[in-house]
A tleap script that builds the chain and sets N, CA, C and O, in Angstrom:
source leaprc.protein.ff14SB
mol = sequence {
  NMET ASP THR SER THR PRO PHE LYS PRO HIE
  PRO ARG CYS PRO ALA GLU TYR THR LEU GLY
  VAL ILE GLY GLY ARG TRP LYS ILE PRO ILE
  LEU TYR HIE LEU PHE THR GLY THR LYS ARG
  SER SER GLU LEU ARG ARG LEU LEU PRO GLY
  ILE THR GLN LYS MET LEU ALA GLN GLN LEU
  ARG GLU LEU GLU SER HIE GLY LEU LEU THR
  ARG LYS VAL TYR PRO GLN VAL PRO PRO LYS
  VAL GLU TYR THR LEU THR PRO ARG GLY HIE
  SER LEU LYS PRO VAL VAL THR ALA MET CYS
  LYS TRP ALA THR GLU LYS GLN HIE ARG VAL
  CGLY
}
set mol.1.N position { 0.737 15.847 31.902 }
set mol.1.CA position { 1.110 14.724 31.062 }
set mol.1.C position { 0.745 13.423 31.773 }
set mol.1.O position { 0.979 13.274 32.973 }
set mol.2.N position { 0.181 12.502 31.039 }
set mol.2.CA position { -0.222 11.209 31.587 }
set mol.2.C position { 1.007 10.312 31.703 }
set mol.2.O position { 1.618 9.953 30.696 }
set mol.3.N position { 1.365 9.953 32.930 }
set mol.3.CA position { 2.543 9.106 33.135 }
set mol.3.C position { 2.178 7.643 33.322 }
set mol.3.O position { 3.060 6.798 33.477 }
set mol.4.N position { 0.879 7.334 33.310 }
set mol.4.CA position { 0.466 5.950 33.509 }
set mol.4.C position { 0.837 5.061 32.318 }
set mol.4.O position { 1.064 3.863 32.485 }
set mol.5.N position { 0.899 5.637 31.137 }
set mol.5.CA position { 1.317 4.891 29.957 }
set mol.5.C position { 2.476 5.643 29.317 }
set mol.5.O position { 2.259 6.484 28.444 }
set mol.6.N position { 3.685 5.355 29.732 }
set mol.6.CA position { 4.836 6.105 29.218 }
set mol.6.C position { 5.006 5.908 27.716 }
set mol.6.O position { 4.709 4.848 27.163 }
set mol.7.N position { 5.484 6.944 27.093 }
set mol.7.CA position { 5.746 6.910 25.652 }
set mol.7.C position { 6.898 5.959 25.379 }
set mol.7.O position { 7.968 6.078 25.976 }
set mol.8.N position { 6.680 5.031 24.490 }
set mol.8.CA position { 7.726 4.088 24.086 }
set mol.8.C position { 7.981 4.298 22.595 }
set mol.8.O position { 7.189 3.856 21.762 }
set mol.9.N position { 9.062 4.957 22.263 }
set mol.9.CA position { 9.317 5.222 20.845 }
set mol.9.C position { 9.543 3.937 20.059 }
set mol.9.O position { 10.175 2.991 20.529 }
set mol.10.N position { 9.005 3.941 18.856 }
set mol.10.CA position { 9.230 2.828 17.935 }
set mol.10.C position { 10.598 3.022 17.303 }
set mol.10.O position { 11.088 4.149 17.233 }
set mol.11.N position { 11.226 1.944 16.840 }
set mol.11.CA position { 12.493 2.118 16.144 }
set mol.11.C position { 12.342 3.053 14.940 }
set mol.11.O position { 13.267 3.781 14.580 }
set mol.12.N position { 11.164 3.016 14.335 }
set mol.12.CA position { 10.854 3.917 13.215 }
set mol.12.C position { 9.551 4.624 13.517 }
set mol.12.O position { 8.664 4.063 14.160 }
set mol.13.N position { 9.441 5.832 13.061 }
set mol.13.CA position { 8.209 6.598 13.228 }
set mol.13.C position { 7.112 5.937 12.393 }
set mol.13.O position { 7.315 5.709 11.200 }
set mol.14.N position { 5.944 5.618 12.988 }
set mol.14.CA position { 4.872 4.984 12.207 }
set mol.14.C position { 4.405 5.827 11.013 }
set mol.14.O position { 3.894 5.279 10.036 }
set mol.15.N position { 4.574 7.136 11.081 }
set mol.15.CA position { 4.158 7.993 9.970 }
set mol.15.C position { 5.019 7.777 8.727 }
set mol.15.O position { 4.647 8.210 7.637 }
set mol.16.N position { 6.161 7.113 8.880 }
set mol.16.CA position { 7.009 6.843 7.715 }
set mol.16.C position { 6.272 6.001 6.682 }
set mol.16.O position { 6.494 6.160 5.482 }
set mol.17.N position { 5.400 5.109 7.135 }
set mol.17.CA position { 4.620 4.300 6.195 }
set mol.17.C position { 3.744 5.206 5.331 }
set mol.17.O position { 3.684 5.057 4.111 }
set mol.18.N position { 3.070 6.147 5.989 }
set mol.18.CA position { 2.206 7.080 5.257 }
set mol.18.C position { 3.017 7.871 4.242 }
set mol.18.O position { 2.607 8.028 3.091 }
set mol.19.N position { 4.164 8.367 4.673 }
set mol.19.CA position { 5.018 9.132 3.757 }
set mol.19.C position { 5.497 8.265 2.593 }
set mol.19.O position { 5.636 8.748 1.469 }
set mol.20.N position { 5.744 7.005 2.861 }
set mol.20.CA position { 6.145 6.103 1.785 }
set mol.20.C position { 5.052 5.903 0.750 }
set mol.20.O position { 5.334 5.681 -0.428 }
set mol.21.N position { 3.797 5.984 1.194 }
set mol.21.CA position { 2.660 5.787 0.291 }
set mol.21.C position { 2.301 7.068 -0.443 }
set mol.21.O position { 2.047 7.031 -1.647 }
set mol.22.N position { 2.272 8.213 0.258 }
set mol.22.CA position { 1.797 9.448 -0.367 }
set mol.22.C position { 2.882 10.513 -0.512 }
set mol.22.O position { 2.599 11.647 -0.899 }
set mol.23.N position { 4.123 10.143 -0.201 }
set mol.23.CA position { 5.211 11.107 -0.312 }
set mol.23.C position { 5.555 11.405 -1.756 }
set mol.23.O position { 5.210 10.648 -2.663 }
set mol.24.N position { 6.226 12.493 -1.950 }
set mol.24.CA position { 6.628 12.900 -3.288 }
set mol.24.C position { 5.927 14.172 -3.703 }
set mol.24.O position { 5.016 14.645 -3.022 }
set mol.25.N position { 6.349 14.714 -4.805 }
set mol.25.CA position { 5.861 16.018 -5.270 }
set mol.25.C position { 4.393 16.003 -5.715 }
set mol.25.O position { 3.695 16.999 -5.524 }
set mol.26.N position { 3.912 14.917 -6.294 }
set mol.26.CA position { 2.626 14.945 -6.982 }
set mol.26.C position { 1.505 14.135 -6.349 }
set mol.26.O position { 0.342 14.370 -6.679 }
set mol.27.N position { 1.788 13.207 -5.471 }
set mol.27.CA position { 0.731 12.316 -4.985 }
set mol.27.C position { -0.338 13.033 -4.177 }
set mol.27.O position { -1.525 12.768 -4.363 }
set mol.28.N position { 0.050 13.923 -3.295 }
set mol.28.CA position { -0.963 14.632 -2.503 }
set mol.28.C position { -1.811 15.533 -3.394 }
set mol.28.O position { -3.033 15.533 -3.242 }
set mol.29.N position { -1.224 16.308 -4.324 }
set mol.29.CA position { -2.091 17.079 -5.231 }
set mol.29.C position { -3.035 16.202 -6.058 }
set mol.29.O position { -4.168 16.604 -6.322 }
set mol.30.N position { -2.590 15.018 -6.468 }
set mol.30.CA position { -3.463 14.103 -7.212 }
set mol.30.C position { -4.627 13.678 -6.320 }
set mol.30.O position { -5.785 13.740 -6.733 }
set mol.31.N position { -4.321 13.247 -5.100 }
set mol.31.CA position { -5.379 12.849 -4.167 }
set mol.31.C position { -6.343 14.003 -3.926 }
set mol.31.O position { -7.559 13.812 -3.944 }
set mol.32.N position { -5.811 15.188 -3.703 }
set mol.32.CA position { -6.616 16.381 -3.440 }
set mol.32.C position { -7.669 16.569 -4.538 }
set mol.32.O position { -8.835 16.832 -4.243 }
set mol.33.N position { -7.263 16.436 -5.776 }
set mol.33.CA position { -8.201 16.630 -6.887 }
set mol.33.C position { -9.162 15.459 -7.046 }
set mol.33.O position { -10.285 15.646 -7.515 }
set mol.34.N position { -8.744 14.262 -6.666 }
set mol.34.CA position { -9.643 13.111 -6.771 }
set mol.34.C position { -10.665 13.063 -5.632 }
set mol.34.O position { -11.656 12.340 -5.736 }
set mol.35.N position { -10.449 13.811 -4.555 }
set mol.35.CA position { -11.445 13.855 -3.480 }
set mol.35.C position { -12.778 14.395 -3.998 }
set mol.35.O position { -13.827 14.084 -3.433 }
set mol.36.N position { -12.752 15.196 -5.060 }
set mol.36.CA position { -13.989 15.767 -5.592 }
set mol.36.C position { -14.685 14.842 -6.577 }
set mol.36.O position { -15.796 15.133 -7.019 }
set mol.37.N position { -14.047 13.730 -6.927 }
set mol.37.CA position { -14.697 12.774 -7.819 }
set mol.37.C position { -13.762 12.212 -8.868 }
set mol.37.O position { -12.587 12.573 -8.939 }
set mol.38.N position { -14.300 11.329 -9.673 }
set mol.38.CA position { -13.565 10.639 -10.728 }
set mol.38.C position { -13.012 11.648 -11.728 }
set mol.38.O position { -13.670 12.625 -12.087 }
set mol.39.N position { -11.784 11.382 -12.166 }
set mol.39.CA position { -11.140 12.259 -13.150 }
set mol.39.C position { -10.448 11.404 -14.205 }
set mol.39.O position { -9.989 10.294 -13.936 }
set mol.40.N position { -10.388 11.958 -15.417 }
set mol.40.CA position { -9.589 11.360 -16.481 }
set mol.40.C position { -8.173 11.900 -16.351 }
set mol.40.O position { -7.952 12.937 -15.727 }
set mol.41.N position { -7.213 11.192 -16.945 }
set mol.41.CA position { -5.828 11.652 -16.829 }
set mol.41.C position { -5.640 13.023 -17.458 }
set mol.41.O position { -4.840 13.818 -16.966 }
set mol.42.N position { -6.358 13.316 -18.529 }
set mol.42.CA position { -6.239 14.646 -19.155 }
set mol.42.C position { -6.748 15.744 -18.214 }
set mol.42.O position { -6.197 16.845 -18.199 }
set mol.43.N position { -7.784 15.457 -17.437 }
set mol.43.CA position { -8.274 16.430 -16.452 }
set mol.43.C position { -7.218 16.673 -15.380 }
set mol.43.O position { -6.964 17.812 -14.987 }
set mol.44.N position { -6.611 15.593 -14.915 }
set mol.44.CA position { -5.580 15.730 -13.890 }
set mol.44.C position { -4.391 16.529 -14.412 }
set mol.44.O position { -3.825 17.343 -13.682 }
set mol.45.N position { -4.014 16.308 -15.652 }
set mol.45.CA position { -2.895 17.085 -16.231 }
set mol.45.C position { -3.210 18.561 -16.261 }
set mol.45.O position { -2.334 19.385 -15.999 }
set mol.46.N position { -4.451 18.914 -16.575 }
set mol.46.CA position { -4.840 20.329 -16.581 }
set mol.46.C position { -4.829 20.914 -15.165 }
set mol.46.O position { -4.481 22.078 -14.966 }
set mol.47.N position { -5.212 20.098 -14.194 }
set mol.47.CA position { -5.266 20.558 -12.804 }
set mol.47.C position { -3.893 20.622 -12.140 }
set mol.47.O position { -3.738 21.249 -11.092 }
set mol.48.N position { -2.895 19.974 -12.747 }
set mol.48.CA position { -1.555 19.884 -12.162 }
set mol.48.C position { -0.518 20.462 -13.123 }
set mol.48.O position { 0.246 19.716 -13.735 }
set mol.49.N position { -0.489 21.782 -13.256 }
set mol.49.CA position { 0.482 22.380 -14.178 }
set mol.49.C position { 1.905 21.980 -13.803 }
set mol.49.O position { 2.289 22.015 -12.634 }
set mol.50.N position { 2.664 21.607 -14.800 }
set mol.50.CA position { 4.059 21.243 -14.570 }
set mol.50.C position { 4.317 19.751 -14.526 }
set mol.50.O position { 5.466 19.324 -14.643 }
set mol.51.N position { 3.280 18.950 -14.359 }
set mol.51.CA position { 3.492 17.497 -14.327 }
set mol.51.C position { 3.563 16.980 -15.757 }
set mol.51.O position { 2.790 17.400 -16.618 }
set mol.52.N position { 4.484 16.078 -15.997 }
set mol.52.CA position { 4.575 15.463 -17.325 }
set mol.52.C position { 3.637 14.268 -17.382 }
set mol.52.O position { 3.221 13.742 -16.350 }
set mol.53.N position { 3.311 13.845 -18.590 }
set mol.53.CA position { 2.453 12.674 -18.756 }
set mol.53.C position { 3.104 11.442 -18.140 }
set mol.53.O position { 2.435 10.622 -17.511 }
set mol.54.N position { 4.410 11.321 -18.326 }
set mol.54.CA position { 5.146 10.175 -17.777 }
set mol.54.C position { 5.078 10.169 -16.251 }
set mol.54.O position { 4.833 9.123 -15.650 }
set mol.55.N position { 5.291 11.321 -15.619 }
set mol.55.CA position { 5.253 11.404 -14.161 }
set mol.55.C position { 3.846 11.151 -13.639 }
set mol.55.O position { 3.672 10.462 -12.633 }
set mol.56.N position { 2.837 11.704 -14.315 }
set mol.56.CA position { 1.456 11.473 -13.900 }
set mol.56.C position { 1.132 9.985 -13.952 }
set mol.56.O position { 0.549 9.443 -13.013 }
set mol.57.N position { 1.500 9.332 -15.025 }
set mol.57.CA position { 1.234 7.893 -15.155 }
set mol.57.C position { 1.940 7.108 -14.053 }
set mol.57.O position { 1.358 6.191 -13.473 }
set mol.58.N position { 3.174 7.458 -13.766 }
set mol.58.CA position { 3.936 6.770 -12.721 }
set mol.58.C position { 3.280 6.958 -11.349 }
set mol.58.O position { 3.117 5.995 -10.600 }
set mol.59.N position { 2.909 8.189 -11.026 }
set mol.59.CA position { 2.305 8.473 -9.727 }
set mol.59.C position { 0.952 7.783 -9.584 }
set mol.59.O position { 0.628 7.262 -8.516 }
set mol.60.N position { 0.166 7.779 -10.656 }
set mol.60.CA position { -1.129 7.102 -10.618 }
set mol.60.C position { -0.947 5.592 -10.437 }
set mol.60.O position { -1.696 4.966 -9.688 }
set mol.61.N position { 0.040 5.007 -11.117 }
set mol.61.CA position { 0.324 3.572 -10.948 }
set mol.61.C position { 0.707 3.256 -9.502 }
set mol.61.O position { 0.254 2.258 -8.941 }
set mol.62.N position { 1.538 4.104 -8.904 }
set mol.62.CA position { 1.958 3.875 -7.523 }
set mol.62.C position { 0.781 3.998 -6.558 }
set mol.62.O position { 0.646 3.189 -5.640 }
set mol.63.N position { -0.066 4.999 -6.759 }
set mol.63.CA position { -1.247 5.146 -5.912 }
set mol.63.C position { -2.181 3.955 -6.069 }
set mol.63.O position { -2.778 3.487 -5.099 }
set mol.64.N position { -2.300 3.468 -7.310 }
set mol.64.CA position { -3.130 2.286 -7.557 }
set mol.64.C position { -2.533 1.053 -6.882 }
set mol.64.O position { -3.268 0.241 -6.319 }
set mol.65.N position { -1.215 0.907 -6.933 }
set mol.65.CA position { -0.568 -0.265 -6.331 }
set mol.65.C position { -0.729 -0.291 -4.811 }
set mol.65.O position { -0.671 -1.357 -4.199 }
set mol.66.N position { -0.932 0.877 -4.204 }
set mol.66.CA position { -1.167 0.963 -2.754 }
set mol.66.C position { -2.656 0.873 -2.415 }
set mol.66.O position { -3.038 0.993 -1.251 }
set mol.67.N position { -3.487 0.663 -3.427 }
set mol.67.CA position { -4.916 0.502 -3.187 }
set mol.67.C position { -5.651 1.790 -2.895 }
set mol.67.O position { -6.723 1.766 -2.290 }
set mol.68.N position { -5.085 2.931 -3.319 }
set mol.68.CA position { -5.711 4.224 -3.036 }
set mol.68.C position { -6.660 4.677 -4.140 }
set mol.68.O position { -7.536 5.509 -3.908 }
set mol.69.N position { -6.486 4.135 -5.329 }
set mol.69.CA position { -7.391 4.494 -6.427 }
set mol.69.C position { -7.576 3.311 -7.346 }
set mol.69.O position { -6.798 2.357 -7.341 }
set mol.70.N position { -8.631 3.402 -8.138 }
set mol.70.CA position { -8.873 2.396 -9.165 }
set mol.70.C position { -8.770 3.063 -10.523 }
set mol.70.O position { -9.023 4.259 -10.674 }
set mol.71.N position { -8.397 2.271 -11.492 }
set mol.71.CA position { -8.227 2.737 -12.867 }
set mol.71.C position { -9.205 1.955 -13.718 }
set mol.71.O position { -9.189 0.724 -13.733 }
set mol.72.N position { -10.061 2.685 -14.431 }
set mol.72.CA position { -11.028 2.027 -15.303 }
set mol.72.C position { -10.741 2.434 -16.740 }
set mol.72.O position { -10.733 3.617 -17.082 }
set mol.73.N position { -10.506 1.418 -17.578 }
set mol.73.CA position { -10.200 1.649 -18.987 }
set mol.73.C position { -11.429 1.281 -19.802 }
set mol.73.O position { -11.963 0.178 -19.684 }
set mol.74.N position { -11.872 2.220 -20.632 }
set mol.74.CA position { -13.008 1.978 -21.508 }
set mol.74.C position { -12.489 1.543 -22.873 }
set mol.74.O position { -11.570 2.164 -23.406 }
set mol.75.N position { -13.067 0.479 -23.453 }
set mol.75.CA position { -12.592 -0.031 -24.745 }
set mol.75.C position { -13.097 0.834 -25.899 }
set mol.75.O position { -14.097 0.516 -26.543 }
set mol.76.N position { -12.403 1.903 -26.138 }
set mol.76.CA position { -12.769 2.792 -27.241 }
set mol.76.C position { -11.509 3.430 -27.793 }
set mol.76.O position { -10.438 3.338 -27.192 }
set mol.77.N position { -11.643 4.073 -28.933 }
set mol.77.CA position { -10.524 4.763 -29.559 }
set mol.77.C position { -10.909 6.226 -29.691 }
set mol.77.O position { -11.954 6.526 -30.269 }
set mol.78.N position { -10.095 7.155 -29.173 }
set mol.78.CA position { -8.916 6.914 -28.341 }
set mol.78.C position { -9.316 6.355 -26.982 }
set mol.78.O position { -10.458 6.521 -26.552 }
set mol.79.N position { -8.380 5.694 -26.304 }
set mol.79.CA position { -8.711 5.081 -25.018 }
set mol.79.C position { -9.163 6.111 -23.995 }
set mol.79.O position { -8.617 7.212 -23.909 }
set mol.80.N position { -10.157 5.734 -23.232 }
set mol.80.CA position { -10.647 6.586 -22.152 }
set mol.80.C position { -10.318 5.863 -20.847 }
set mol.80.O position { -10.701 4.712 -20.640 }
set mol.81.N position { -9.596 6.572 -19.972 }
set mol.81.CA position { -9.196 6.000 -18.686 }
set mol.81.C position { -9.646 6.958 -17.588 }
set mol.81.O position { -9.400 8.162 -17.658 }
set mol.82.N position { -10.309 6.407 -16.574 }
set mol.82.CA position { -10.767 7.210 -15.443 }
set mol.82.C position { -10.161 6.687 -14.146 }
set mol.82.O position { -9.931 5.489 -13.981 }
set mol.83.N position { -9.909 7.622 -13.230 }
set mol.83.CA position { -9.343 7.289 -11.924 }
set mol.83.C position { -10.308 7.721 -10.840 }
set mol.83.O position { -10.831 8.836 -10.855 }
set mol.84.N position { -10.535 6.818 -9.897 }
set mol.84.CA position { -11.463 7.053 -8.795 }
set mol.84.C position { -10.804 6.590 -7.507 }
set mol.84.O position { -10.148 5.549 -7.481 }
set mol.85.N position { -10.974 7.357 -6.442 }
set mol.85.CA position { -10.438 6.945 -5.150 }
set mol.85.C position { -11.207 5.756 -4.599 }
set mol.85.O position { -12.422 5.647 -4.768 }
set mol.86.N position { -10.491 4.884 -3.951 }
set mol.86.CA position { -11.096 3.767 -3.227 }
set mol.86.C position { -11.433 4.256 -1.815 }
set mol.86.O position { -11.034 5.360 -1.443 }
set mol.87.N position { -12.154 3.466 -1.027 }
set mol.87.CA position { -12.371 3.858 0.372 }
set mol.87.C position { -11.051 4.106 1.110 }
set mol.87.O position { -10.959 5.007 1.944 }
set mol.88.N position { -10.036 3.300 0.797 }
set mol.88.CA position { -8.718 3.519 1.418 }
set mol.88.C position { -8.156 4.882 1.019 }
set mol.88.O position { -7.574 5.580 1.849 }
set mol.89.N position { -8.327 5.260 -0.236 }
set mol.89.CA position { -7.881 6.577 -0.696 }
set mol.89.C position { -8.649 7.694 -0.018 }
set mol.89.O position { -8.065 8.693 0.401 }
set mol.90.N position { -9.969 7.523 0.089 }
set mol.90.CA position { -10.796 8.537 0.764 }
set mol.90.C position { -10.433 8.670 2.236 }
set mol.90.O position { -10.636 9.728 2.830 }
set mol.91.N position { -9.896 7.601 2.834 }
set mol.91.CA position { -9.531 7.674 4.253 }
set mol.91.C position { -8.398 8.661 4.501 }
set mol.91.O position { -8.155 9.045 5.646 }
set mol.92.N position { -7.698 9.079 3.443 }
set mol.92.CA position { -6.622 10.061 3.588 }
set mol.92.C position { -7.123 11.503 3.538 }
set mol.92.O position { -6.340 12.433 3.735 }
set mol.93.N position { -8.407 11.698 3.281 }
set mol.93.CA position { -8.927 13.065 3.175 }
set mol.93.C position { -8.669 13.892 4.432 }
set mol.93.O position { -8.256 15.045 4.306 }
set mol.94.N position { -8.893 13.358 5.654 }
set mol.94.CA position { -8.590 14.176 6.843 }
set mol.94.C position { -7.104 14.547 6.943 }
set mol.94.O position { -6.768 15.621 7.443 }
set mol.95.N position { -6.228 13.677 6.478 }
set mol.95.CA position { -4.790 13.959 6.513 }
set mol.95.C position { -4.470 15.102 5.561 }
set mol.95.O position { -3.791 16.056 5.938 }
set mol.96.N position { -4.954 15.009 4.338 }
set mol.96.CA position { -4.688 16.041 3.333 }
set mol.96.C position { -5.366 17.351 3.722 }
set mol.96.O position { -4.792 18.424 3.537 }
set mol.97.N position { -6.574 17.271 4.257 }
set mol.97.CA position { -7.275 18.474 4.712 }
set mol.97.C position { -6.485 19.167 5.818 }
set mol.97.O position { -6.354 20.391 5.818 }
set mol.98.N position { -5.961 18.389 6.752 }
set mol.98.CA position { -5.151 18.969 7.839 }
set mol.98.C position { -3.889 19.626 7.276 }
set mol.98.O position { -3.478 20.687 7.745 }
set mol.99.N position { -3.281 19.000 6.277 }
set mol.99.CA position { -2.094 19.592 5.658 }
set mol.99.C position { -2.434 20.897 4.953 }
set mol.99.O position { -1.672 21.861 5.025 }
set mol.100.N position { -3.570 20.931 4.275 }
set mol.100.CA position { -4.007 22.151 3.589 }
set mol.100.C position { -4.296 23.267 4.597 }
set mol.100.O position { -3.926 24.421 4.382 }
set mol.101.N position { -4.954 22.912 5.684 }
set mol.101.CA position { -5.263 23.894 6.726 }
set mol.101.C position { -3.981 24.443 7.337 }
set mol.101.O position { -3.844 25.652 7.522 }
set mol.102.N position { -3.053 23.563 7.648 }
set mol.102.CA position { -1.783 23.987 8.222 }
set mol.102.C position { -1.062 24.939 7.270 }
set mol.102.O position { -0.551 25.975 7.694 }
set mol.103.N position { -1.022 24.587 5.980 }
set mol.103.CA position { -0.347 25.425 4.986 }
set mol.103.C position { -1.007 26.796 4.872 }
set mol.103.O position { -0.323 27.816 4.786 }
set mol.104.N position { -2.335 26.817 4.871 }
set mol.104.CA position { -3.057 28.086 4.767 }
set mol.104.C position { -2.745 28.981 5.954 }
set mol.104.O position { -2.576 30.190 5.800 }
set mol.105.N position { -2.671 28.392 7.127 }
set mol.105.CA position { -2.409 29.165 8.349 }
set mol.105.C position { -0.948 29.603 8.463 }
set mol.105.O position { -0.669 30.673 9.004 }
set mol.106.N position { -0.029 28.807 7.970 }
set mol.106.CA position { 1.393 29.047 8.235 }
set mol.106.C position { 2.206 29.603 7.069 }
set mol.106.O position { 3.313 30.097 7.287 }
set mol.107.N position { 1.706 29.541 5.862 }
set mol.107.CA position { 2.541 29.875 4.716 }
set mol.107.C position { 3.044 31.303 4.710 }
set mol.107.O position { 4.094 31.573 4.128 }
set mol.108.N position { 2.338 32.224 5.334 }
set mol.108.CA position { 2.767 33.614 5.334 }
set mol.108.C position { 3.462 34.018 6.619 }
set mol.108.O position { 3.796 35.188 6.806 }
set mol.109.N position { 3.682 33.061 7.504 }
set mol.109.CA position { 4.279 33.374 8.801 }
set mol.109.C position { 5.704 32.869 8.949 }
set mol.109.O position { 6.203 32.751 10.068 }
set mol.110.N position { 6.354 32.576 7.862 }
set mol.110.CA position { 7.722 32.075 7.934 }
set mol.110.C position { 8.652 33.225 8.310 }
set mol.110.O position { 8.525 34.346 7.818 }
set mol.111.N position { 9.593 32.905 9.203 }
set mol.111.CA position { 10.605 33.918 9.523 }
set mol.111.C position { 10.525 34.493 10.852 }
set mol.111.O position { 11.335 35.351 11.204 }
savepdb mol mol.pdb
quit
């Protein structure tokens, strides 16, 4: 262990910020599916069984407010809305990938 720079704990864990941005039941699955490209809300609903339209809209708004995705509305009837990750959103790919890898390795080893 390197003792030249002793560990100085922060009053709060810095990862709490990340959890505040991407925490919750649906945000990571939404990001996971957007890593492959732009999606419409109807596509995301199909990819996320169990999510309600209201919850999907709320989660997408929160991700947008944190600068992780952009929302593009096309002026047509019915309205067409697409969601695309921003560079800030794409910067979370290694985090989500690491979580997926950890889950794949550990999910059957509980107990």
